[in-house]
RONUGU-579698 format. One record per residue (C-alpha): residue number from 1; residue in one letter; chain; x, y, z. Coordinates in steps of 0.02 Angstrom, whole numbers. Layout:
<atoms>
ATOM; resi; resn; chain; x; y; z
ATOM; NUM; A; A; X; Y; Z;
...
</atoms>
This chain:
<atoms>
ATOM; resi; resn; chain; x; y; z
ATOM; 1; M; A; 4601; 5819; 4518;
ATOM; 2; R; A; 4645; 5981; 4609;
ATOM; 3; I; A; 4731; 5961; 4781;
ATOM; 4; P; A; 4668; 6042; 4944;
ATOM; 5; K; A; 4792; 6176; 4998;
ATOM; 6; R; A; 4800; 6107; 5171;
ATOM; 7; M; A; 4838; 5928; 5089;
ATOM; 8; K; A; 4983; 5981; 4974;
ATOM; 9; P; A; 5113; 5953; 5096;
ATOM; 10; I; A; 5050; 5794; 5123;
ATOM; 11; V; A; 5057; 5756; 4924;
ATOM; 12; E; A; 5218; 5840; 4909;
ATOM; 13; M; A; 5302; 5703; 5042;
ATOM; 14; F; A; 5211; 5556; 4972;
ATOM; 15; P; A; 5178; 5605; 4771;
ATOM; 16; Y; A; 5114; 5430; 4751;
ATOM; 17; L; A; 4945; 5477; 4826;
ATOM; 18; K; A; 4912; 5566; 4681;
ATOM; 19; E; A; 4903; 5416; 4564;
ATOM; 20; F; A; 4787; 5349; 4703;
ATOM; 21; Q; A; 4669; 5501; 4710;
ATOM; 22; R; A; 4495; 5428; 4635;
ATOM; 23; L; A; 4521; 5280; 4763;
ATOM; 24; I; A; 4538; 5374; 4914;
ATOM; 25; S; A; 4468; 5537; 4850;
ATOM; 26; N; A; 4371; 5575; 5022;
ATOM; 27; L; A; 4556; 5626; 5082;
ATOM; 28; F; A; 4558; 5781; 4951;
ATOM; 29; I; A; 4395; 5866; 4998;
ATOM; 30; F; A; 4365; 6036; 4989;
ATOM; 31; P; A; 4308; 6139; 5143;
ATOM; 32; E; A; 4159; 6217; 5015;
ATOM; 33; E; A; 4113; 6045; 4979;
ATOM; 34; A; A; 4027; 6014; 5152;
ATOM; 35; E; A; 3852; 6061; 5175;
ATOM; 36; T; A; 3849; 6171; 5335;
ATOM; 37; E; A; 3977; 6320; 5408;
ATOM; 38; K; A; 4019; 6184; 5553;
ATOM; 39; N; A; 4072; 6044; 5429;
ATOM; 40; K; A; 4174; 6167; 5329;
ATOM; 41; Q; A; 4278; 6195; 5480;
ATOM; 42; R; A; 4271; 6032; 5541;
ATOM; 43; I; A; 4376; 5977; 5365;
ATOM; 44; I; A; 4487; 6122; 5384;
ATOM; 45; K; A; 4536; 6080; 5568;
ATOM; 46; Y; A; 4550; 5886; 5517;
ATOM; 47; Q; A; 4678; 5919; 5368;
ATOM; 48; E; A; 4786; 6054; 5453;
ATOM; 49; T; A; 4792; 5909; 5597;
ATOM; 50; L; A; 4827; 5778; 5484;
ATOM; 51; T; A; 4955; 5865; 5399;
ATOM; 52; K; A; 5060; 5942; 5558;
ATOM; 53; K; A; 5048; 5747; 5637;
ATOM; 54; L; A; 5142; 5682; 5465;
ATOM; 55; I; A; 5266; 5805; 5451;
ATOM; 56; K; A; 5319; 5801; 5646;
ATOM; 57; N; A; 5324; 5602; 5624;
ATOM; 58; A; A; 5429; 5634; 5477;
ATOM; 59; K; A; 5561; 5748; 5557;
ATOM; 60; K; A; 5571; 5630; 5735;
ATOM; 61; S; A; 5593; 5474; 5602;
ATOM; 62; Y; A; 5729; 5560; 5490;
ATOM; 63; E; A; 5815; 5589; 5677;
ATOM; 64; G; A; 5796; 5414; 5723;
ATOM; 65; K; A; 5786; 5460; 5907;
ATOM; 66; A; A; 5615; 5459; 5966;
ATOM; 67; E; A; 5473; 5322; 6001;
ATOM; 68; R; A; 5339; 5298; 5884;
ATOM; 69; T; A; 5433; 5344; 5740;
ATOM; 70; R; A; 5481; 5244; 5577;
ATOM; 71; H; A; 5631; 5151; 5525;
ATOM; 72; I; A; 5690; 5254; 5372;
ATOM; 73; H; A; 5851; 5305; 5304;
ATOM; 74; L; A; 5903; 5465; 5188;
ATOM; 75; A; A; 5916; 5375; 5015;
ATOM; 76; T; A; 6082; 5297; 4944;
ATOM; 77; N; A; 6156; 5361; 4776;
ATOM; 78; E; A; 6093; 5199; 4706;
ATOM; 79; E; A; 5913; 5226; 4773;
ATOM; 80; K; A; 5915; 5405; 4712;
ATOM; 81; K; A; 5983; 5342; 4529;
ATOM; 82; R; A; 5837; 5197; 4540;
ATOM; 83; Y; A; 5704; 5357; 4567;
ATOM; 84; R; A; 5758; 5458; 4449;
ATOM; 85; K; A; 5786; 5328; 4302;
ATOM; 86; I; A; 5621; 5277; 4341;
ATOM; 87; T; A; 5520; 5434; 4364;
ATOM; 88; G; A; 5622; 5543; 4247;
ATOM; 89; G; A; 5624; 5461; 4062;
ATOM; 90; F; A; 5453; 5455; 3981;
ATOM; 91; I; A; 5453; 5276; 3934;
ATOM; 92; S; A; 5505; 5207; 4103;
ATOM; 93; S; A; 5392; 5332; 4199;
ATOM; 94; L; A; 5252; 5251; 4065;
ATOM; 95; R; A; 5302; 5073; 4126;
ATOM; 96; N; A; 5297; 5117; 4292;
ATOM; 97; Q; A; 5108; 5195; 4272;
ATOM; 98; Y; A; 5073; 5024; 4186;
ATOM; 99; F; A; 5146; 4936; 4334;
ATOM; 100; L; A; 5039; 5032; 4474;
ATOM; 101; T; A; 4886; 4998; 4350;
ATOM; 102; L; A; 4933; 4809; 4363;
ATOM; 103; L; A; 4935; 4827; 4545;
ATOM; 104; K; A; 4774; 4923; 4580;
ATOM; 105; Y; A; 4657; 4818; 4462;
ATOM; 106; G; A; 4746; 4636; 4446;
ATOM; 107; T; A; 4662; 4481; 4505;
ATOM; 108; P; A; 4730; 4437; 4679;
ATOM; 109; K; A; 4847; 4289; 4606;
ATOM; 110; F; A; 4912; 4388; 4474;
ATOM; 111; K; A; 4945; 4531; 4619;
ATOM; 112; R; A; 5034; 4409; 4729;
ATOM; 113; N; A; 5142; 4329; 4578;
ATOM; 114; F; A; 5181; 4504; 4486;
ATOM; 115; L; A; 5242; 4568; 4684;
ATOM; 116; K; A; 5357; 4430; 4683;
ATOM; 117; D; A; 5428; 4473; 4499;
ATOM; 118; L; A; 5452; 4656; 4566;
ATOM; 119; G; A; 5559; 4572; 4707;
ATOM; 120; A; A; 5436; 4589; 4855;
ATOM; 121; K; A; 5453; 4437; 4991;
ATOM; 122; I; A; 5266; 4355; 4972;
ATOM; 123; G; A; 5203; 4235; 5092;
ATOM; 124; E; A; 5091; 4084; 5074;
ATOM; 125; D; A; 4890; 4110; 5056;
ATOM; 126; I; A; 4898; 4307; 5059;
ATOM; 127; F; A; 4749; 4396; 4969;
ATOM; 128; I; A; 4772; 4569; 4901;
ATOM; 129; S; A; 4605; 4647; 4838;
ATOM; 130; P; A; 4592; 4750; 4691;
ATOM; 131; G; A; 4583; 4914; 4708;
ATOM; 132; N; A; 4745; 4966; 4807;
ATOM; 133; L; A; 4902; 5062; 4792;
ATOM; 134; I; A; 5080; 4983; 4809;
ATOM; 135; D; A; 5249; 5062; 4783;
ATOM; 136; T; A; 5326; 5001; 4630;
ATOM; 137; L; A; 5477; 5096; 4630;
ATOM; 138; F; A; 5553; 5001; 4790;
ATOM; 139; T; A; 5437; 4855; 4783;
ATOM; 140; K; A; 5590; 4740; 4847;
ATOM; 141; K; A; 5578; 4827; 5028;
ATOM; 142; I; A; 5398; 4753; 5051;
ATOM; 143; S; A; 5380; 4585; 5148;
ATOM; 144; I; A; 5199; 4499; 5165;
ATOM; 145; G; A; 5189; 4344; 5284;
ATOM; 146; D; A; 5063; 4212; 5256;
ATOM; 147; N; A; 4886; 4209; 5264;
ATOM; 148; T; A; 4881; 4407; 5260;
ATOM; 149; V; A; 4727; 4509; 5183;
ATOM; 150; I; A; 4761; 4665; 5110;
ATOM; 151; N; A; 4586; 4753; 5066;
ATOM; 152; T; A; 4528; 4873; 4947;
ATOM; 153; G; A; 4575; 5054; 4973;
ATOM; 154; A; A; 4739; 5002; 5073;
ATOM; 155; V; A; 4899; 5081; 5025;
ATOM; 156; I; A; 5090; 5027; 5040;
ATOM; 157; L; A; 5217; 5153; 5037;
ATOM; 158; C; A; 5415; 5139; 5045;
ATOM; 159; H; A; 5482; 5296; 4984;
ATOM; 160; E; A; 5443; 5492; 5033;
ATOM; 161; F; A; 5509; 5665; 5015;
ATOM; 162; S; A; 5561; 5770; 5154;
ATOM; 163; P; A; 5435; 5918; 5187;
ATOM; 164; E; A; 5595; 6036; 5238;
ATOM; 165; T; A; 5735; 5974; 5123;
ATOM; 166; H; A; 5642; 5885; 4993;
ATOM; 167; E; A; 5790; 5751; 4998;
ATOM; 168; L; A; 5713; 5568; 4950;
ATOM; 169; Y; A; 5697; 5442; 5111;
ATOM; 170; V; A; 5670; 5251; 5087;
ATOM; 171; G; A; 5603; 5125; 5203;
ATOM; 172; E; A; 5557; 4938; 5204;
ATOM; 173; V; A; 5382; 4898; 5257;
ATOM; 174; N; A; 5366; 4709; 5347;
ATOM; 175; I; A; 5194; 4641; 5378;
ATOM; 176; G; A; 5185; 4493; 5463;
ATOM; 177; K; A; 5072; 4344; 5469;
ATOM; 178; N; A; 4902; 4322; 5483;
ATOM; 179; V; A; 4873; 4520; 5461;
ATOM; 180; I; A; 4714; 4597; 5404;
ATOM; 181; V; A; 4749; 4781; 5339;
ATOM; 182; L; A; 4585; 4861; 5309;
ATOM; 183; P; A; 4502; 4994; 5197;
ATOM; 184; G; A; 4573; 5160; 5216;
ATOM; 185; A; A; 4752; 5091; 5295;
ATOM; 186; I; A; 4898; 5195; 5231;
ATOM; 187; I; A; 5070; 5108; 5283;
ATOM; 188; L; A; 5197; 5224; 5277;
ATOM; 189; P; A; 5403; 5188; 5238;
ATOM; 190; G; A; 5481; 5102; 5379;
ATOM; 191; V; A; 5344; 5030; 5475;
ATOM; 192; N; A; 5339; 4842; 5539;
ATOM; 193; I; A; 5175; 4753; 5567;
ATOM; 194; G; A; 5172; 4611; 5691;
ATOM; 195; D; A; 5080; 4429; 5675;
ATOM; 196; N; A; 4902; 4421; 5690;
ATOM; 197; A; A; 4878; 4608; 5692;
ATOM; 198; Y; A; 4726; 4716; 5647;
ATOM; 199; V; A; 4782; 4876; 5542;
ATOM; 200; G; A; 4657; 5002; 5537;
ATOM; 201; P; A; 4618; 5172; 5452;
ATOM; 202; G; A; 4720; 5315; 5420;
ATOM; 203; F; A; 4911; 5348; 5417;
ATOM; 204; I; A; 5023; 5201; 5502;
ATOM; 205; S; A; 5158; 5305; 5556;
ATOM; 206; Y; A; 5239; 5173; 5681;
ATOM; 207; D; A; 5235; 4991; 5710;
ATOM; 208; I; A; 5109; 4890; 5759;
ATOM; 209; K; A; 5160; 4734; 5876;
ATOM; 210; D; A; 5110; 4549; 5877;
ATOM; 211; N; A; 4928; 4533; 5917;
ATOM; 212; Y; A; 4885; 4728; 5923;
ATOM; 213; I; A; 4760; 4823; 5847;
ATOM; 214; G; A; 4836; 4985; 5772;
ATOM; 215; I; A; 4743; 5139; 5709;
ATOM; 216; G; A; 4837; 5267; 5602;
ATOM; 217; I; A; 4856; 5465; 5612;
ATOM; 218; P; A; 4765; 5561; 5656;
ATOM; 219; D; A; 4700; 5459; 5798;
ATOM; 220; S; A; 4879; 5352; 5807;
ATOM; 221; I; A; 4805; 5225; 5927;
ATOM; 222; R; A; 4871; 5047; 5974;
ATOM; 223; Y; A; 4785; 4918; 6076;
ATOM; 224; P; A; 4811; 4735; 6129;
ATOM; 225; F; A; 4701; 4600; 6096;
ATOM; 226; S; A; 4630; 4545; 6274;
ATOM; 227; E; A; 4505; 4420; 6325;
ATOM; 228; G; A; 4373; 4546; 6343;
ATOM; 229; I; A; 4418; 4620; 6152;
ATOM; 230; L; A; 4414; 4428; 6103;
ATOM; 231; Q; A; 4228; 4413; 6144;
ATOM; 232; L; A; 4188; 4574; 6082;
ATOM; 233; L; A; 4258; 4522; 5904;
ATOM; 234; A; A; 4141; 4358; 5944;
ATOM; 235; T; A; 3994; 4469; 5925;
ATOM; 236; D; A; 3921; 4542; 5772;
ATOM; 237; K; A; 3790; 4676; 5790;
ATOM; 238; R; A; 3744; 4693; 5597;
ATOM; 239; P; A; 3616; 4589; 5514;
ATOM; 240; L; A; 3707; 4520; 5370;
ATOM; 241; E; A; 3664; 4388; 5238;
ATOM; 242; T; A; 3823; 4254; 5226;
ATOM; 243; L; A; 3848; 4185; 5052;
ATOM; 244; D; A; 3909; 4016; 4990;
ATOM; 245; A; A; 4046; 4093; 4899;
ATOM; 246; T; A; 4207; 4199; 4919;
ATOM; 247; L; A; 4310; 4339; 4829;
ATOM; 248; R; A; 4372; 4192; 4719;
ATOM; 249; D; A; 4195; 4149; 4670;
ATOM; 250; F; A; 4150; 4307; 4597;
ATOM; 251; R; A; 4024; 4222; 4458;
ATOM; 252; K; A; 3920; 4149; 4594;
ATOM; 253; Y; A; 3883; 4313; 4676;
ATOM; 254; V; A; 3882; 4444; 4546;
ATOM; 255; P; A; 3718; 4468; 4464;
ATOM; 256; R; A; 3725; 4453; 4294;
ATOM; 257; Y; A; 3649; 4640; 4273;
ATOM; 258; S; A; 3817; 4720; 4370;
ATOM; 259; P; A; 3912; 4773; 4217;
ATOM; 260; F; A; 3742; 4879; 4175;
ATOM; 261; N; A; 3743; 4944; 4353;
ATOM; 262; M; A; 3932; 4990; 4348;
ATOM; 263; F; A; 3888; 5078; 4200;
ATOM; 264; L; A; 3734; 5176; 4279;
ATOM; 265; L; A; 3836; 5209; 4435;
ATOM; 266; E; A; 3979; 5273; 4367;
ATOM; 267; L; A; 3882; 5383; 4246;
ATOM; 268; Q; A; 3780; 5473; 4376;
ATOM; 269; K; A; 3943; 5522; 4481;
ATOM; 270; S; A; 3971; 5650; 4342;
ATOM; 271; P; A; 3961; 5827; 4392;
ATOM; 272; L; A; 3886; 5863; 4213;
ATOM; 273; I; A; 3739; 5748; 4266;
ATOM; 274; P; A; 3581; 5861; 4331;
ATOM; 275; Q; A; 3497; 5799; 4482;
ATOM; 276; E; A; 3352; 5727; 4415;
ATOM; 277; I; A; 3439; 5615; 4287;
ATOM; 278; R; A; 3576; 5568; 4417;
ATOM; 279; Q; A; 3422; 5476; 4530;
ATOM; 280; I; A; 3343; 5415; 4366;
ATOM; 281; L; A; 3495; 5337; 4352;
ATOM; 282; L; A; 3508; 5255; 4527;
ATOM; 283; R; A; 3338; 5205; 4524;
ATOM; 284; M; A; 3371; 5112; 4350;
ATOM; 285; A; A; 3516; 5033; 4464;
ATOM; 286; G; A; 3394; 4990; 4586;
ATOM; 287; V; A; 3430; 5114; 4734;
ATOM; 288; K; A; 3260; 5163; 4815;
ATOM; 289; I; A; 3253; 5341; 4824;
ATOM; 290; G; A; 3125; 5449; 4918;
ATOM; 291; K; A; 3044; 5619; 4892;
ATOM; 292; N; A; 3154; 5783; 4902;
ATOM; 293; V; A; 3328; 5697; 4900;
ATOM; 294; V; A; 3481; 5774; 4850;
ATOM; 295; I; A; 3634; 5674; 4793;
ATOM; 296; K; A; 3780; 5752; 4740;
ATOM; 297; D; A; 3912; 5702; 4606;
ATOM; 298; D; A; 4052; 5576; 4653;
ATOM; 299; V; A; 3961; 5468; 4756;
ATOM; 300; T; A; 4014; 5284; 4751;
ATOM; 301; I; A; 3861; 5165; 4756;
ATOM; 302; D; A; 3922; 4960; 4773;
ATOM; 303; P; A; 3873; 4914; 4612;
ATOM; 304; L; A; 3846; 4729; 4647;
ATOM; 305; H; A; 3695; 4757; 4747;
ATOM; 306; P; A; 3626; 4932; 4742;
ATOM; 307; E; A; 3459; 4874; 4768;
ATOM; 308; K; A; 3500; 4846; 4958;
ATOM; 309; I; A; 3503; 5040; 4970;
ATOM; 310; T; A; 3369; 5144; 5035;
ATOM; 311; I; A; 3379; 5329; 5042;
ATOM; 312; D; A; 3225; 5391; 5131;
ATOM; 313; D; A; 3120; 5581; 5100;
ATOM; 314; G; A; 3235; 5739; 5122;
ATOM; 315; A; A; 3399; 5649; 5123;
ATOM; 316; V; A; 3564; 5743; 5068;
ATOM; 317; I; A; 3703; 5647; 5015;
ATOM; 318; K; A; 3859; 5744; 4982;
ATOM; 319; S; A; 4015; 5710; 4870;
ATOM; 320; K; A; 4134; 5580; 4888;
ATOM; 321; T; A; 4031; 5470; 5017;
ATOM; 322; V; A; 4035; 5271; 4990;
ATOM; 323; F; A; 3895; 5148; 5011;
ATOM; 324; A; A; 3961; 4978; 5019;
ATOM; 325; T; A; 3818; 4838; 5017;
ATOM; 326; H; A; 3943; 4688; 5024;
ATOM; 327; Q; A; 4097; 4634; 5113;
ATOM; 328; A; A; 4233; 4500; 5076;
ATOM; 329; Y; A; 4410; 4439; 5146;
ATOM; 330; G; A; 4508; 4322; 5067;
ATOM; 331; D; A; 4436; 4151; 5057;
ATOM; 332; A; A; 4297; 4197; 5177;
ATOM; 333; P; A; 4117; 4198; 5133;
ATOM; 334; V; A; 4055; 4355; 5038;
ATOM; 335; K; A; 3928; 4457; 5167;
ATOM; 336; L; A; 3786; 4567; 5111;
ATOM; 337; G; A; 3685; 4692; 5204;
ATOM; 338; E; A; 3550; 4824; 5182;
ATOM; 339; I; A; 3584; 5014; 5194;
ATOM; 340; Y; A; 3444; 5127; 5271;
ATOM; 341; I; A; 3460; 5314; 5263;
ATOM; 342; G; A; 3313; 5399; 5355;
ATOM; 343; K; A; 3217; 5547; 5333;
ATOM; 344; N; A; 3305; 5716; 5306;
ATOM; 345; V; A; 3471; 5625; 5347;
ATOM; 346; L; A; 3640; 5731; 5304;
ATOM; 347; V; A; 3770; 5627; 5246;
ATOM; 348; D; A; 3908; 5755; 5212;
ATOM; 349; V; A; 4069; 5751; 5112;
ATOM; 350; G; A; 4208; 5601; 5116;
ATOM; 351; S; A; 4085; 5472; 5244;
ATOM; 352; G; A; 4071; 5300; 5226;
ATOM; 353; I; A; 3943; 5175; 5274;
ATOM; 354; V; A; 3964; 4990; 5276;
ATOM; 355; P; A; 3822; 4847; 5247;
ATOM; 356; G; A; 3694; 4821; 5385;
ATOM; 357; V; A; 3698; 4993; 5433;
ATOM; 358; K; A; 3542; 5095; 5471;
ATOM; 359; I; A; 3530; 5291; 5506;
ATOM; 360; K; A; 3384; 5350; 5590;
ATOM; 361; D; A; 3270; 5503; 5545;
ATOM; 362; N; A; 3355; 5679; 5561;
ATOM; 363; A; A; 3535; 5613; 5603;
ATOM; 364; E; A; 3683; 5686; 5534;
ATOM; 365; I; A; 3849; 5609; 5462;
ATOM; 366; M; A; 3989; 5726; 5495;
ATOM; 367; P; A; 4143; 5738; 5358;
ATOM; 368; Y; A; 4276; 5608; 5372;
ATOM; 369; T; A; 4160; 5493; 5455;
ATOM; 370; A; A; 4145; 5297; 5433;
ATOM; 371; V; A; 3980; 5219; 5491;
ATOM; 372; A; A; 3976; 5045; 5545;
ATOM; 373; T; A; 3832; 5041; 5684;
ATOM; 374; D; A; 3654; 5097; 5684;
ATOM; 375; V; A; 3639; 5282; 5706;
ATOM; 376; E; A; 3509; 5336; 5823;
ATOM; 377; E; A; 3372; 5468; 5768;
ATOM; 378; G; A; 3435; 5656; 5775;
ATOM; 379; K; A; 3615; 5596; 5830;
ATOM; 380; Q; A; 3773; 5695; 5744;
ATOM; 381; I; A; 3914; 5564; 5715;
ATOM; 382; E; A; 4095; 5609; 5683;
ATOM; 383; G; A; 4268; 5504; 5666;
ATOM; 384; L; A; 4339; 5356; 5620;
ATOM; 385; P; A; 4281; 5269; 5704;
ATOM; 386; G; A; 4085; 5355; 5696;
ATOM; 387; R; A; 4049; 5408; 5861;
ATOM; 388; E; A; 3926; 5547; 5954;
ATOM; 389; V; A; 3996; 5720; 5921;
ATOM; 390; G; A; 4101; 5768; 6081;
ATOM; 391; K; A; 4123; 5595; 6146;
ATOM; 392; T; A; 4303; 5523; 6143;
ATOM; 393; F; A; 4377; 5366; 6062;
ATOM; 394; D; A; 4311; 5207; 6138;
ATOM; 395; I; A; 4399; 5063; 6103;
ATOM; 396; E; A; 4252; 4953; 6111;
ATOM; 397; N; A; 4149; 5044; 5999;
ATOM; 398; F; A; 4292; 5043; 5874;
ATOM; 399; I; A; 4318; 4845; 5889;
ATOM; 400; T; A; 4120; 4812; 5884;
ATOM; 401; Q; A; 4114; 4933; 5723;
ATOM; 402; H; A; 4262; 4881; 5620;
ATOM; 403; F; A; 4316; 4711; 5673;
ATOM; 404; G; A; 4152; 4622; 5730;
ATOM; 405; Y; A; 4125; 4556; 5561;
ATOM; 406; T; A; 4288; 4493; 5555;
ATOM; 407; S; A; 4296; 4399; 5700;
ATOM; 408; T; A; 4266; 4217; 5616;
ATOM; 409; I; A; 4375; 4276; 5449;
ATOM; 410; W; A; 4507; 4151; 5492;
ATOM; 411; D; A; 4400; 4002; 5535;
ATOM; 412; E; A; 4296; 4036; 5387;
ATOM; 413; I; A; 4440; 4049; 5285;
ATOM; 414; Q; A; 4526; 3876; 5348;
ATOM; 415; A; A; 4351; 3792; 5321;
ATOM; 416; D; A; 4356; 3855; 5146;
ATOM; 417; K; A; 4519; 3787; 5106;
ATOM; 418; K; A; 4472; 3610; 5176;
ATOM; 419; K; A; 4315; 3615; 5065;
ATOM; 420; T; A; 4446; 3670; 4915;
ATOM; 421; E; A; 4560; 3514; 4956;
ATOM; 422; L; A; 4427; 3389; 4962;
ATOM; 423; K; A; 4356; 3450; 4813;
ATOM; 424; E; A; 4520; 3432; 4737;
ATOM; 425; K; A; 4557; 3255; 4804;
ATOM; 426; A; A; 4386; 3210; 4745;
ATOM; 427; K; A; 4419; 3258; 4562;
ATOM; 428; E; A; 4598; 3178; 4562;
ATOM; 429; H; A; 4523; 3020; 4633;
ATOM; 430; N; A; 4392; 3023; 4485;
ATOM; 431; E; A; 4512; 3057; 4360;
</atoms>
């Protein structure tokens, strides 16, 4: 996959991201993919800002003098030797690629055990979803506390290269207990995350304290939980259906026809598929599509319940966008939700839409935008989290969008554990 020129310094600093391009492809957007000139300029500005902030953070972290930096060090001779040994030889490099693949797509239980085998410190009852990237070169520097949930699309890195000298730097990543790491979070080397923290999207470039919400670069926000925030967490504004199943019970909630849907939805992503055929494939999978709709290649549609997606007349869906109709965290129940895209709506490149969202007619979703609440007619939405163009970051808006649906997660997880324990005791008694 090609790398946009403004993103090349980031990939040179964190070469592991190249291994993850398919899963975080919205980072690697080319400006010419945008629908409008304004959105092209937004992509350019976003990538320039992201690169500038990451390089600045790296330089300060190497010096170890400033606040909001990372605890990293110049690699020792032994660490350099290890890096060369694993990445230099054909067999060892192939072996490392195999390890990366296992950690991307393995089951949660397998990933826990495999990380332990590689030397990571892994607590009890952690849940690591499929579809994420975890450093396999310096896995011994990773620590994950009890009851932590790491979601699909999250990244944990323990090594990087200086953007100036290209020297290898290494740092530990310590994640506390009861932490939720959301999709799109890229935890950089040398970051500590406290207990009961929520880790939002972006490059996490300095520590997150206990009981804090953290959002990564480019926003770089840390915010403590307060009584008001906890009340917001108890409010779920999205209409979601709760299933009597968890991620572990996938046979209960994955429809029997989903492998066929997966094939159709992967096939339609190809740039070789004509527009008319792409829409036929999507309709076969269950997506409801109106008249005069344009859907570009490399659009990711949730294969579990594509029938919950409606795209109305005249809408334009650009490349590298993601539509998710289900969500699940660890042992909490799976939740489903409809997605409605109104008439003449533009969803531009690199955007994501979560379950239970309705985007009304003539709205525009700008590049690099995560939409987790309804969008009113004719509004322009931008940013992580999505907000009206021109408005500043609003912590309450962020909470209701990204964390409202996780407000009861730990209660749900504990309730499910008790249910499982009772079943096991009953089974033992019967035996």
